[in-house]
N, CA, C and O of each residue as an XYZ file, in Angstrom:
628
protein
N     -17.893    -37.038     -5.320
C     -18.225    -35.688     -5.691
C     -17.033    -34.771     -5.397
O     -16.457    -34.823     -4.310
N     -16.669    -33.935     -6.370
C     -15.511    -33.067     -6.240
C     -15.809    -31.873     -5.331
O     -16.902    -31.307     -5.362
N     -14.824    -31.509     -4.532
C     -14.984    -30.359     -3.646
C     -14.069    -29.213     -4.081
O     -13.714    -28.354     -3.274
N     -13.702    -29.205     -5.324
C     -12.740    -28.235     -5.793
C     -13.246    -26.798     -5.723
O     -12.488    -25.899     -5.359
N     -14.502    -26.564     -6.062
C     -15.014    -25.212     -6.129
C     -15.583    -24.687     -4.828
O     -16.126    -23.583     -4.806
N     -15.479    -25.438     -3.742
C     -16.110    -25.025     -2.492
C     -15.185    -24.218     -1.587
O     -15.576    -23.856     -0.477
N     -13.984    -23.935     -2.034
C     -13.042    -23.216     -1.188
C     -13.495    -21.768     -1.015
O     -13.818    -21.092     -1.992
N     -13.517    -21.297      0.235
C     -13.929    -19.933      0.518
C     -12.760    -18.987      0.333
O     -11.608    -19.334      0.590
N     -13.081    -17.781     -0.121
C     -12.063    -16.770     -0.276
C     -11.780    -16.141      1.087
O     -12.706    -15.823      1.833
N     -10.499    -15.963      1.409
C     -10.124    -15.384      2.689
C     -10.410    -13.891      2.672
O     -10.161    -13.210      1.677
N     -10.927    -13.397      3.766
C     -11.145    -11.965      3.912
C     -10.341    -11.464      5.104
O     -10.115    -12.181      6.078
N      -9.921    -10.218      4.993
C      -9.136     -9.624      6.071
C     -10.033     -9.348      7.269
O     -11.204     -9.000      7.116
N      -9.476     -9.504      8.447
C     -10.237     -9.230      9.662
C     -10.227     -7.729      9.946
O      -9.453     -6.976      9.356
N     -11.094     -7.317     10.850
C     -11.233     -5.913     11.194
C     -10.296     -5.550     12.333
O      -9.924     -6.389     13.154
N      -9.930     -4.291     12.360
C      -9.171     -3.723     13.458
C     -10.095     -3.592     14.666
O     -11.232     -3.155     14.494
N      -9.666     -3.948     15.885
C     -10.585     -3.932     17.025
C     -11.079     -2.540     17.427
O     -12.193     -2.424     17.938
N     -10.305     -1.499     17.218
C     -10.716     -0.172     17.656
C     -11.343      0.629     16.509
O     -12.421      1.200     16.671
N     -10.681      0.673     15.364
C     -11.154      1.507     14.252
C     -12.168      0.797     13.362
O     -12.829      1.445     12.551
N     -12.301     -0.502     13.495
C     -13.220     -1.297     12.671
C     -12.921     -1.135     11.181
O     -13.833     -0.940     10.378
N     -11.655     -1.214     10.821
C     -11.244     -1.051      9.436
C     -10.357     -2.222      9.026
O      -9.433     -2.601      9.745
N     -10.649     -2.775      7.880
C      -9.812     -3.873      7.361
C      -8.462     -3.360      6.901
O      -7.448     -4.045      7.040
N      -8.450     -2.143      6.349
C      -7.198     -1.603      5.841
C      -6.211     -1.327      6.966
O      -5.005     -1.501      6.787
N      -6.703     -0.904      8.113
C      -5.833     -0.686      9.272
C      -5.235     -2.011      9.717
O      -4.049     -2.090     10.035
N      -6.056     -3.041      9.737
C      -5.563     -4.361     10.125
C      -4.517     -4.863      9.133
O      -3.522     -5.468      9.531
N      -4.740     -4.612      7.846
C      -3.762     -5.017      6.836
C      -2.446     -4.269      7.019
O      -1.371     -4.853      6.885
N      -2.535     -2.969      7.327
C      -1.332     -2.172      7.551
C      -0.574     -2.669      8.770
O       0.650     -2.794      8.734
N      -1.297     -2.955      9.851
C      -0.652     -3.408     11.088
C       0.000     -4.776     10.870
O       1.108     -5.016     11.350
N      -0.671     -5.661     10.160
C      -0.082     -6.977      9.898
C       1.172     -6.866      9.052
O       2.116     -7.634      9.237
N       1.189     -5.919      8.126
C       2.370     -5.741      7.279
C       3.488     -5.047      8.050
O       4.666     -5.295      7.789
N       3.132     -4.182      8.994
C       4.116     -3.452      9.783
C       4.779     -4.337     10.831
O       5.921     -4.098     11.224
N       4.062     -5.354     11.279
C       4.491     -6.185     12.395
C       5.797     -6.921     12.082
O       5.980     -7.457     10.989
N       6.684     -6.934     13.053
C       7.934     -7.679     12.934
C       8.054     -8.636     14.106
O       7.762     -8.269     15.244
N       8.476     -9.838     13.837
C       8.692    -10.873     14.845
C       7.439    -11.178     15.652
O       7.537    -11.553     16.821
N       6.266    -11.025     15.052
C       5.020    -11.382     15.696
C       4.546    -10.419     16.767
O       3.665    -10.770     17.551
N       5.100     -9.217     16.826
C       4.725     -8.262     17.873
C       3.610     -7.360     17.368
O       3.844     -6.217     16.977
N       2.400     -7.891     17.384
C       1.253     -7.173     16.849
C       0.835     -6.016     17.743
O       0.438     -4.962     17.246
N       0.920     -6.196     19.043
C       0.505     -5.114     19.941
C       1.412     -3.899     19.771
O       0.942     -2.765     19.863
N       2.690     -4.115     19.528
C       3.609     -3.006     19.289
C       3.265     -2.302     17.976
O       3.326     -1.076     17.892
N       2.905     -3.076     16.961
C       2.521     -2.477     15.679
C       1.252     -1.646     15.829
O       1.151     -0.570     15.238
N       0.276     -2.127     16.614
C      -0.924     -1.335     16.875
C      -0.586     -0.057     17.629
O      -1.140      1.001     17.328
N       0.318     -0.137     18.606
C       0.728      1.056     19.359
C       1.349      2.090     18.426
O       1.067      3.283     18.535
N       2.187      1.628     17.515
C       2.830      2.541     16.569
C       1.778      3.227     15.703
O       1.840      4.437     15.488
N       0.809      2.450     15.204
C      -0.221      3.044     14.349
C      -1.070      4.047     15.116
O      -1.365      5.126     14.602
N      -1.467      3.707     16.339
C      -2.315      4.619     17.109
C      -1.554      5.876     17.533
O      -2.141      6.956     17.602
N      -0.259      5.749     17.815
C       0.542      6.934     18.107
C       0.644      7.837     16.875
O       0.600      9.062     16.985
N       0.778      7.216     15.710
C       0.791      7.995     14.470
C      -0.551      8.696     14.278
O      -0.592      9.836     13.815
N      -1.642      8.031     14.625
C      -2.967      8.641     14.544
C      -3.109      9.826     15.468
O      -3.691     10.843     15.090
N      -2.581      9.708     16.683
C      -2.621     10.827     17.635
C      -1.823     12.005     17.086
O      -2.243     13.157     17.197
N      -0.669     11.708     16.494
C       0.164     12.757     15.904
C      -0.563     13.454     14.748
O      -0.502     14.677     14.620
N      -1.242     12.679     13.917
C      -2.000     13.255     12.801
C      -3.130     14.134     13.327
O      -3.361     15.227     12.810
N      -3.833     13.661     14.356
C      -4.951     14.439     14.909
C      -4.465     15.766     15.512
O      -5.132     16.792     15.376
N      -3.304     15.742     16.177
C      -2.784     16.971     16.784
C      -2.334     17.973     15.726
O      -2.524     19.178     15.888
N      -1.736     17.475     14.644
C      -1.171     18.398     13.659
C      -2.188     18.883     12.628
O      -2.070     20.008     12.142
N      -3.179     18.068     12.284
C      -4.094     18.458     11.209
C      -5.525     18.682     11.676
O      -6.340     19.199     10.911
N      -5.853     18.311     12.899
C      -7.213     18.450     13.440
C      -8.254     17.692     12.609
O      -9.409     18.108     12.529
N      -7.843     16.582     11.994
C      -8.771     15.746     11.220
C      -8.727     14.322     11.741
O      -7.849     13.961     12.526
N      -9.676     13.521     11.302
C      -9.753     12.120     11.706
C      -8.593     11.343     11.069
O      -8.453     11.361      9.846
N      -7.763     10.665     11.862
C      -6.613      9.962     11.299
C      -6.992      8.802     10.381
O      -6.241      8.475      9.462
N      -8.145      8.175     10.616
C      -8.554      7.070      9.747
C      -8.893      7.603      8.358
O      -8.590      6.956      7.356
N      -9.517      8.773      8.291
C      -9.809      9.366      6.992
C      -8.532      9.790      6.280
O      -8.436      9.672      5.059
N      -7.560     10.277      7.024
C      -6.268     10.637      6.436
C      -5.589      9.391      5.889
O      -5.025      9.415      4.794
N      -5.643      8.296      6.653
C      -5.039      7.046      6.198
C      -5.727      6.534      4.937
O      -5.057      6.101      3.999
N      -7.060      6.581      4.906
C      -7.789      6.113      3.716
C      -7.477      6.967      2.497
O      -7.324      6.448      1.391
N      -7.383      8.281      2.699
C      -7.072      9.171      1.588
C      -5.657      8.925      1.073
O      -5.424      8.909     -0.135
N      -4.716      8.733      1.992
C      -3.336      8.433      1.594
C      -3.269      7.116      0.839
O      -2.563      7.000     -0.162
N      -4.003      6.127      1.323
C      -4.005      4.819      0.666
C      -4.628      4.914     -0.722
O      -4.164      4.267     -1.661
N      -5.684      5.725     -0.850
C      -6.323      5.921     -2.152
C      -5.364      6.596     -3.129
O      -5.358      6.270     -4.316
N      -4.554      7.534     -2.638
C      -3.600      8.226     -3.506
C      -2.453      7.321     -3.936
O      -1.918      7.477     -5.034
N      -2.075      6.380     -3.084
C      -0.906      5.539     -3.347
C      -1.261      4.268     -4.118
O      -0.399      3.701     -4.790
N      -2.505      3.813     -4.037
C      -2.898      2.544     -4.641
C      -2.785      2.600     -6.164
O      -3.417      3.449     -6.791
N      -1.993      1.712     -6.770
C      -1.869      1.700     -8.235
C      -2.993      0.903     -8.890
O      -3.589      0.015     -8.280
N      -3.262      1.241    -10.131
C      -4.241      0.490    -10.911
C      -3.567     -0.322    -12.004
O      -4.171     -1.241    -12.556
N      -2.323      0.010    -12.321
C      -1.530     -0.698    -13.316
C      -0.186     -1.079    -12.717
O       0.376     -0.333    -11.915
N       0.321     -2.218    -13.096
C       1.686     -2.608    -12.750
C       2.369     -3.103    -14.017
O       1.711     -3.372    -15.022
N       3.675     -3.219    -13.963
C       4.445     -3.699    -15.098
C       4.949     -5.094    -14.762
O       5.675     -5.285    -13.787
N       4.558     -6.066    -15.579
C       5.024     -7.437    -15.384
C       5.932     -7.823    -16.531
O       5.787     -7.322    -17.646
N       6.865     -8.710    -16.258
C       7.778     -9.182    -17.274
C       7.209    -10.441    -17.906
O       6.908    -11.417    -17.219
N       7.069    -10.403    -19.217
C       6.577    -11.560    -19.969
C       7.688    -12.066    -20.864
O       8.355    -11.290    -21.550
N       7.879    -13.372    -20.851
C       8.891    -13.993    -21.692
C       8.233    -14.459    -22.979
O       7.214    -15.150    -22.956
N       8.819    -14.079    -24.088
C       8.298    -14.464    -25.393
C       9.261    -15.447    -26.053
O      10.211    -15.918    -25.428
N       9.007    -15.745    -27.304
C       9.849    -16.687    -28.040
C      11.254    -16.141    -28.197
O      11.479    -14.932    -28.142
N      12.182    -17.039    -28.392
C      13.594    -16.739    -28.628
C      14.243    -16.012    -27.455
O      15.213    -15.278    -27.649
N      13.731    -16.199    -26.255
C      14.360    -15.653    -25.062
C      14.157    -14.173    -24.837
O      14.788    -13.599    -23.950
N      13.298    -13.538    -25.611
C      13.062    -12.111    -25.409
C      12.092    -11.908    -24.259
O      11.129    -12.658    -24.100
N      12.358    -10.891    -23.466
C      11.448    -10.547    -22.386
C      10.941     -9.134    -22.617
O      11.686     -8.255    -23.049
N       9.672     -8.928    -22.325
C       9.044     -7.633    -22.479
C       8.409     -7.232    -21.162
O       7.921     -8.072    -20.406
N       8.424     -5.942    -20.906
C       7.705     -5.426    -19.744
C       6.331     -4.991    -20.236
O       6.204     -4.100    -21.077
N       5.302     -5.644    -19.690
C       3.944     -5.453    -20.165
C       3.115     -4.790    -19.069
O       3.098     -5.276    -17.939
N       2.416     -3.673    -19.383
C       1.524     -3.083    -18.377
C       0.267     -3.933    -18.209
O      -0.399     -4.283    -19.183
N      -0.044     -4.258    -16.956
C      -1.179     -5.136    -16.651
C      -2.037     -4.466    -15.583
O      -1.507     -4.043    -14.555
N      -3.351     -4.359    -15.798
C      -4.211     -3.846    -14.714
C      -4.314     -4.881    -13.598
O      -4.343     -6.084    -13.854
N      -4.368     -4.403    -12.371
C      -4.447     -5.317    -11.237
C      -5.744     -5.082    -10.479
O      -6.308     -3.990    -10.546
N      -6.226     -6.091     -9.757
C      -7.441     -5.902     -8.962
C      -7.194     -4.964     -7.786
O      -6.054     -4.735     -7.382
N      -8.280     -4.431     -7.249
C      -8.199     -3.443     -6.175
C      -7.475     -3.995     -4.951
O      -6.677     -3.287     -4.336
N      -7.744     -5.257     -4.589
C      -7.136     -5.816     -3.375
C      -5.618     -5.901     -3.492
O      -4.909     -5.635     -2.522
N      -5.109     -6.269     -4.674
C      -3.662     -6.318     -4.859
C      -3.061     -4.924     -4.872
O      -1.948     -4.712     -4.389
N      -3.809     -3.972     -5.430
C      -3.336     -2.598     -5.434
C      -3.225     -2.038     -4.034
O      -2.284     -1.306     -3.726
N      -4.187     -2.381     -3.178
C      -4.147     -1.921     -1.786
C      -2.938     -2.520     -1.075
O      -2.258     -1.828     -0.318
N      -2.671     -3.783     -1.311
C      -1.500     -4.406     -0.681
C      -0.210     -3.726     -1.129
O       0.679     -3.475     -0.315
N      -0.110     -3.429     -2.423
C       1.076     -2.727     -2.913
C       1.176     -1.337     -2.285
O       2.258     -0.906     -1.887
N       0.043     -0.640     -2.197
C       0.050      0.692     -1.604
C       0.491      0.673     -0.152
O       1.267      1.526      0.279
N      -0.001     -0.294      0.598
C       0.397     -0.415      2.006
C       1.891     -0.708      2.109
O       2.590     -0.138      2.946
N       2.364     -1.592      1.259
C       3.787     -1.928      1.271
C       4.642     -0.705      0.941
O       5.683     -0.483      1.559
N       4.196      0.085     -0.036
C       4.945      1.287     -0.406
C       4.898      2.328      0.699
O       5.906      2.981      0.966
N       3.752      2.499      1.348
C       3.655      3.463      2.446
C       4.597      3.088      3.587
O       5.300      3.945      4.123
N       4.610      1.810      3.956
C       5.475      1.386      5.062
C       6.948      1.468      4.691
O       7.773      1.874      5.510
N       7.283      1.087      3.466
C       8.670      1.178      3.034
C       9.159      2.620      3.011
O      10.285      2.908      3.417
N       8.308      3.523      2.534
C       8.682      4.936      2.481
C       8.799      5.524      3.884
O       9.685      6.337      4.144
N       7.908      5.117      4.787
C       7.987      5.658      6.146
C       9.198      5.094      6.888
O       9.768      5.783      7.733
N       9.597      3.881      6.598
C      10.799      3.329      7.249
C      12.061      4.031      6.773
O      13.029      4.144      7.525
N      12.061      4.507      5.526
C      13.242      5.181      4.993
C      13.358      6.624      5.465
O      14.429      7.221      5.355
N      12.283      7.191      5.985
C      12.299      8.574      6.450
C      13.196      8.726      7.670
O      13.394      7.791      8.445
N      13.728      9.928      7.814
C      14.497     10.203      9.021
C      13.544     10.787     10.054
O      12.792     11.717      9.764
N      13.580     10.252     11.219
C      12.698     10.720     12.279
C      13.080     10.077     13.590
O      13.982      9.242     13.654
N      12.378     10.477     14.634
C      12.721      9.967     15.945
C      12.204      8.550     16.150
O      12.909      7.712     16.713
N      10.984      8.269     15.701
C      10.442      6.926     15.886
C       9.538      6.579     14.707
O       9.246      7.431     13.867
N       9.106      5.350     14.651
C       8.309      4.877     13.523
C       6.953      5.569     13.467
O       6.431      5.792     12.375
N       6.375      5.911     14.601
C       5.068      6.564     14.607
C       5.140      7.926     13.929
O       4.262      8.266     13.136
N       6.164      8.706     14.226
C       6.292     10.019     13.593
C       6.605      9.884     12.106
O       6.117     10.668     11.292
N       7.415      8.893     11.752
C       7.725      8.672     10.340
C       6.473      8.276      9.567
O       6.245      8.761      8.458
N       5.660      7.394     10.153
C       4.429      6.957      9.493
C       3.437      8.102      9.372
O       2.800      8.258      8.331
N       3.298      8.902     10.417
C       2.350     10.019     10.359
C       2.778     11.047      9.308
O       1.930     11.589      8.600
N       4.070     11.318      9.199
C       4.555     12.255      8.181
C       4.293     11.727      6.783
O       3.881     12.481      5.901
N       4.525     10.455      6.575
C       4.306      9.871      5.243
C       2.824      9.870      4.883
O       2.464     10.153      3.740
N       1.964      9.554      5.848
C       0.527      9.570      5.580
C       0.045     10.991      5.280
O      -0.761     11.191      4.371
N       0.529     11.973      6.034
C       0.126     13.366      5.777
C       0.614     13.844      4.422
O      -0.125     14.508      3.695
N       1.862     13.511      4.070
C       2.386     13.916      2.763
C       1.601     13.281      1.627
O       1.294     13.944      0.635
N       1.277     12.006      1.765
C       0.558     11.309      0.697
C      -0.879     11.806      0.583
O      -1.407     11.925     -0.523
N      -1.512     12.096      1.712
C      -2.925     12.474      1.689
C      -3.133     13.924      1.273
O      -3.995     14.204      0.441
N      -2.367     14.846      1.830
C      -2.637     16.258      1.614
C      -1.751     16.890      0.554
O      -2.234     17.646     -0.289
N      -0.455     16.586      0.589
C       0.474     17.261     -0.321
C       0.734     16.473     -1.603
O       1.313     17.005     -2.550
N       0.315     15.227     -1.636
C       0.510     14.346     -2.785
C       1.983     14.285     -3.201
O       2.332     14.408     -4.375
N       2.811     14.094     -2.206
C       4.237     13.892     -2.438
C       4.739     12.894     -1.413
O       3.983     12.448     -0.550
N       5.988     12.548     -1.504
C       6.560     11.550     -0.614
C       7.057     10.372     -1.440
O       6.794     10.285     -2.639
N       7.766      9.484     -0.797
C       8.368      8.363     -1.528
C       7.334      7.365     -2.030
O       7.541      6.745     -3.073
N       6.232      7.195     -1.318
C       5.210      6.249     -1.772
C       4.526      6.766     -3.041
O       4.277      5.997     -3.969
N       4.226      8.057     -3.081
C       3.635      8.654     -4.280
C       4.626      8.600     -5.435
O       4.249      8.339     -6.578
N       5.895      8.847     -5.129
C       6.929      8.779     -6.162
C       7.023      7.381     -6.750
O       7.228      7.220     -7.953
N       6.873      6.369     -5.903
C       6.918      4.977     -6.372
C       5.753      4.692     -7.320
O       5.935      4.035     -8.344
N       4.562      5.180     -6.986
C       3.396      4.987     -7.850
C       3.601      5.683     -9.194
O       3.321      5.100    -10.241
N       4.089      6.926     -9.171
C       4.322      7.657    -10.406
C       5.384      6.981    -11.257
O       5.277      6.963    -12.483
N       6.407      6.424    -10.622
C       7.450      5.707    -11.344
C       6.871      4.464    -12.020
O       7.227      4.152    -13.156
N       5.985      3.761    -11.329
C       5.334      2.589    -11.903
C       4.481      2.972    -13.102
O       4.481      2.275    -14.116
N       3.751      4.087    -12.987
C       2.920      4.544    -14.103
C       3.761      4.982    -15.294
O       3.377      4.755    -16.442
N       4.911      5.610    -15.030
C       5.798      6.000    -16.125
C       6.317      4.782    -16.870
O       6.388      4.775    -18.099
N       6.685      3.739    -16.105
C       7.163      2.509    -16.747
C       6.046      1.866    -17.565
O       6.286      1.370    -18.666
N       4.824      1.874    -17.028
C       3.695      1.295    -17.748
C       3.385      2.096    -19.006
O       3.050      1.521    -20.042
N       3.493      3.408    -18.921
C       3.228      4.260    -20.071
C       4.306      4.070    -21.142
O       4.008      4.083    -22.337
N       5.555      3.895    -20.713
C       6.648      3.705    -21.660
C       6.552      2.355    -22.378
O       6.980      2.229    -23.525
N       5.997      1.363    -21.710
C       5.914      0.028    -22.316
C       4.503     -0.267    -22.829
O       4.101     -1.428    -22.909
N       3.758      0.775    -23.173
C       2.413      0.599    -23.716
C       2.422     -0.168    -25.035
O       1.436     -0.818    -25.381
N       3.526     -0.096    -25.768
C       3.582     -0.745    -27.077
C       3.538     -2.254    -26.959
O       3.184     -2.936    -27.920
N       3.888     -2.787    -25.810
C       3.875     -4.243    -25.610
C       2.606     -4.726    -24.955
O       2.542     -5.878    -24.526
N       1.594     -3.887    -24.862
C       0.355     -4.249    -24.166
C      -0.362     -5.401    -24.848
O      -1.137     -6.107    -24.203
N      -0.124     -5.609    -26.135
C      -0.804     -6.705    -26.834
C      -0.223     -8.067    -26.473
O      -0.769     -9.087    -26.892
N       0.870     -8.116    -25.709
C       1.450     -9.395    -25.269
C       0.779     -9.955    -24.031
O       1.158    -11.028    -23.564
N      -0.203     -9.262    -23.489
C      -0.876     -9.719    -22.268
C      -1.290    -11.110    -22.395
O      -1.873    -11.668    -21.465
């Protein structure tokens, strides 16, 4: 009897304090050289900074920023006959969009100038959530512009 279809889909674990899968995904992506406790410290310090500056719940700010940054379309390269390649806009599932959004948020916060990673992350989350600007939002808009420009190749999906 075949066991091919019995494989379980992996689910992300919860963050121990905030009870959020998205926080755990962010911390796992932020972590370098296996130092998870340091990544959690950075995130919680960023949360304290957000709470002091905006007087709102940092988890809600993070969720709102992630919602603003998460793309629904990406541009993939498809190879056609005679060696031609086309950039084709493709809708992506929510889970992949969240991963891209987290990656863009962390990349944008690392590029920011600041004293430490916690302040850089808190600034990027505040900009994305409230002001709808920042490098992560710019990356999403750039992706949408590319998808809109290559709409003519959508039939190559």
